[in-house]
N, C-alpha and C positions, 0 to 999 in steps of 0.2 A: 603550348606556345612558350618560347623562351623569353623571359623578362627582358625588356629593353636594356636595363642596366647591365645584365649579364652579357648581352650581345655587344655592348660597348666596352665591356671589361672594367666596369665600376662596381663597387660593392653596394648592395642594396641599402638604401636609406643613409648612405654616406652623403657628404656635402655635394659631391660630384653627381650622384644619383638625383638628389633633389634639384640641382641646377637643371639637369636634363628634363626632369619631370615638369618643372615650372615653365620652361620654354616650349616644350612639347604640348603642354596643356593649352598655351596660347595658340599654337599653330592648329591643333586638332579642333578646338572649339571654334576657331575662326572658319576653318574649311567646312565644318559641319553646318555652322549657322549661316554661312553666306547664302545658302539656297533659299532661305526664308527671311532674309533681311527686309525689314519694313512691314512684315506681316504682323497682324494682331495675334494675341493668344488664342482667340476662338478660331481664327483662320488656320493656325497651325494645328490645333486640336482636330479640326474637321478633316484636314488632309493627311495628318499623321497621328492617328488616335493613340499610338504608343510612344509618341515623341519622335524627334528626328535622331535616329540611332545609326544611320549609315550615310555615306556621302551620296547626296542626290545630284543628278545632272540638271542644273538650272542656270539661267543667265544670272550674272551677278549684278547687283545694283549699280547703275551708271555705266554698265558695259553691255546693255541689251543687244547692241548691234553685233557683238562677238559670238552670240549664241550660247548654248549650255556649256557650263563648266562643271567638272566633277573632281572632288578631292584637291581643289586648288585654294590656297589661302589668298587673302585679300591684302589691301594696303595696311591693315592693322598689323598683321604679322611682319609685313615688309618693313614697316618702321621699327618694330621691335628688333628685327634682324640687323637693321642699320645701326641701331644703338649698341647692340651687342658686339657687332663687328668693330665699332669705333673703340669701345672699352678694351677690347682684346688688342687691337692694333696699337693703341696709345698706352696700353698697360695702365689705364686710369681714365678719368673723365676730362676731356678736352672739348669744351662747348663748341668751338668753331669747327673742329674736326667732326664732331657729332652732327652738327647741322648739315654739313656737306655730305656726310654719310646718308642722312635721310634723303637728300636730293638725289644722290647717285643711285640709291636703291630704288627710288621713285622712277628713275629712268630705265631700270632693268626690264628686260623682256622675259616672259610676256608681261604686258601691263597688268597691273592689279586693280586698277580703279582707284579713284580718289575723289573726294568732294572737290568742286571747282575752286573753292576758296583755298584749300590746301594745295592744289595744283599750282595756283598762282604763286603761292608762297615758295614752293619748291623750285619753280622756274626762276623766281627772283634771286634765290640763293645761288643757282647756277649762273645767273647773269652778273653775280658779283656784289649784290646788295648785302651790306653788313648783317651778320646773323643777329646782332643786338637790335636791329630795327625791324626785321621781318615779323616778329611776334605780334606787332600792333599794326601791321600793314593792312589787314582785312577788317579788323575790329579795333576801335579806338582804345578800349580797355583790355584788349586781348580776348581770345576766344574762351567761351564758357564750356565749349563741347568736350567730348570725352576722348579726343585724340591723344591727350596726355596719358591718362590711365591705361589706355589700350596698348601702349608700347613700353611702359615703364618697368616691366618685370626685371630686365637685366640690371637696373639700378638697385632693386631690392636684393638681388643676389650679390652683386659686387660690393655693395655697401652694407651687408647684413650685420657687420660688427661696428658700424658707426653709431654715434650718438644721435638722438632725434634731430638736433640742430644741424649736424653734419649731413644726415640723410635728407632732410628737407632742402638743404642748400644744394645737394647733388641733384635732386629732382628738379629744383628750379633752374639750374644750370643746364640740365639735359633738355629742358623744354623751352629754353630761352628764345629759340628761333621760331617757335610755332605757337606755344600756349603759355601766356604770361599772366592770364587772369588769376587772381589769388584762389578762386574756387577750383579751378582746373588743376592748379599746382597742388593744392591741398588734397584733392581727390586722389591724384597720382601718388602723393606722399603716403596716404592711407593704404593704398595698395602695397607699396614698398614696405611699410611698417608691418603689414600682415605677413608678407613673404619672409621678412627678417625674423619675426617671432616663430613662424612655422619651421624655419631652418634651424632655429636654436632648440627645438624640441629634441630631447635626448634620443639618440638612435636606438638605444636599448629599451626605451619606454614604449608601451602600446600607443598607437595613434589615438586611441579613445581616451587616453589620459590628457590630451591637449585640451586646456581649459578655455572654451570659447567665450564663457562669460568674462573671464579675465582679459581675454583678447579685446572684447568690446569696450570694457572699462578703460583699458590702456589706450585704445585708439581715441576714445572720447577725450581723455586727458591730453593727448598728443596733438589732436587736430587743432589747426589755427583758424579755420574758416567757420563763421557763424552758421552758414548753411549746411556745411558738412557735419558739424557738431549736432545740429538739430536733427539730422537724418540718422546719425549714430544713436542718439537718444531714443528716437522713434523705434529703431530696431530693437533696442534694449527693452523698451516698453511692450513691444508687439512681437517678440521673437517666437512665440508659440502660435501666432495667428496663422490663418491661411494667407496666401499671397494676395488675393483680392482685397482683404481688409488692409493689409500693409500698403498696397498701392493707393487706396483711398486716403489713408492717413498721410502719405507722402506727397499726394497731388503731383505726380510726375509732370515735368515740363518737357515737352517736345519742341525743339527749336525749329520753327517753320521759316526758313529763309527763302529768298527769291528763287534760288536755283538748286536747292538741296535740302535734305532733312538730316538733323543730327539730334543726339540726346545730350542733355546737360550732364556734365561730368559727375556732379555730386549725386545725381539720380542714378546713373549707371553703376557707380561704386556702391550705392546703397543696396541695389539689387544683388550685387555680388556678395556683399557681407551678409545680408539676410539669408541668402541661399546657403552660404557656408555654415552659418550657425543653426539654421533651421533643419538642415539635412546633413549634418556633420558626419554621421555614421554610415552613410551610403557610399558605395564605391565612386571614385572620381568621375568615371565615364557616365554614370547615372546622374551625378550632379550637373555635369555639362548639358545633358539632354534636358534636365529640368529647367535650367536657366535659359536655354534656347526657347523652350516652350512658353516662356513668359512674353515672347514677342518683342518687337521694336528693333533695336540695333543689335541683332542676334549674332552677328559675327564678332562683336566686341565683348 
């Protein structure tokens, strides 16, 4: 099989190749995990003993009435594409344009599904409500959920050479219309910082030379949220443990709202980081299968 980078005419492990890989990983993981979103780890293990390794035809959460879908991404990738398209169109970050891009991509057919609170925010943006106000429209202090981290990869790519303060501000501006809670912003910042550090790994150096211990210590120092810092420290202390032990230490919080389920952003990012450092030397597609197997918000 021809490598995707070769098919696109970009040199392997070049910046362009890494950009493509980062965004494709979002899309592939989303489309694979959508089939089991909301499942527990034991439920996934029982139905898929070897893990979810191919696109399954299943109804997507919130879109049961549309029947089975296969190899289709969800609102998670849709929001990331909205952000990426805005960055390209504006040749930089324009928070207002970015907010409207989210809303316009939300309108795209086929519909991708979206939590009711997020749908109300998208409709408010289309109705002309200022993007500086919609981030607290559903929740007084802003959403704690992981809608920020799941879309933020394009900022990590575009601002890979920024200082930490510049990167954090870019993340905050990109999420201003939807996720303003400090924990959600910081969780998304940590994803971007991880992407930035990975993209600066020398192309000629083996991937195995990437120092995940240094990554964690750098993220711990850069994080601005007490809850995110605590989770990174827990990962550092338990990076060799099995996932069940880590989950017990972190005491994951599942947000049970009146009409939807979501995962707290700092918990979602903690699972991503732990999987990265615990299983760093396995192929990326196997890492995606592992993280889906942990259950919960599996498309994110």
